[in-house]
C-alpha positions in Angstrom: 126.5 112.9 112.9 123.1 111.9 114.3 120.3 110.5 112.1 116.7 109.6 112.3 114.8 107.6 109.7 111.0 107.8 109.8 108.6 105.4 108.0 105.1 107.0 108.0 101.7 107.0 106.4 101.0 109.9 104.1 98.3 111.2 106.5 100.9 111.5 109.3 103.4 113.6 107.3 102.2 117.1 108.4 102.1 116.1 112.1 105.5 114.5 111.8 107.1 117.6 110.2 105.4 119.8 112.8 106.8 117.8 115.7 110.3 117.9 114.1 110.2 121.6 113.5 109.1 122.1 117.1 111.8 119.8 118.5 114.6 121.5 116.5 113.2 125.0 117.0 115.5 127.7 115.7 118.1 125.1 114.7 115.8 123.5 112.1 117.9 125.0 109.3 120.9 122.9 110.5 119.0 119.6 109.8 119.5 117.9 106.5 116.4 116.0 105.3 116.4 113.4 102.5 113.4 111.7 101.1 114.1 107.9 100.9 110.7 106.9 99.5 108.3 109.6 98.4 105.4 110.2 100.8 106.6 107.2 103.0 110.1 107.5 104.4 112.5 110.3 105.2 115.9 110.6 106.9 117.2 113.5 108.9 120.8 114.1 109.8 122.3 116.7 112.2 125.2 117.3 114.5 124.7 118.0 118.1 121.5 119.9 118.9 119.3 117.1 120.2 119.7 113.4 121.2 118.2 111.2 118.5 116.9 108.6 120.9 115.1 111.2 123.0 113.6 112.7 119.8 112.4 109.3 118.6 110.8 108.5 122.0 109.0 111.9 122.0 107.8 111.4 118.4 106.6 107.8 119.0 104.6 109.0 122.0 102.8 111.6 119.8 102.6 109.5 116.6 102.6 105.8 117.6 102.1 104.6 114.0 105.3 106.2 112.7 108.2 103.7 112.7 111.5 105.4 113.7 115.1 104.2 113.6 118.3 105.8 114.8 121.7 104.9 116.2 121.5 102.9 119.4 122.6 104.4 122.7 122.6 101.0 124.5 125.9 99.7 123.0 124.2 96.3 122.3 122.8 97.0 118.8 123.8 99.4 116.0 120.2 100.8 115.7 117.3 101.5 118.0 113.8 101.3 116.7 110.7 103.0 118.0 107.0 102.2 117.3 103.7 102.3 119.0 104.8 104.5 121.9 107.9 102.5 122.9 111.4 101.5 122.0 111.5 98.0 120.3 115.2 97.3 120.8 
């Protein structure tokens, strides 16, 4: 199961949700969304559909102030984090 955590400012919420809906397209109903901290942090979970690291990179390019975390695809760390238009580690 893939996941993506997003820490965001309230003002970025609508843009973040719009980008996620666009990325998942017709599969959006297959994505589980949990609010971790009201108006600040959410977590998405899904199977297949889209690579979480590619999604995080696309989102950080569009919304550089959103902090994203997902499972790592490097094999070095457990998690990859994205912020300010780039992957942190």
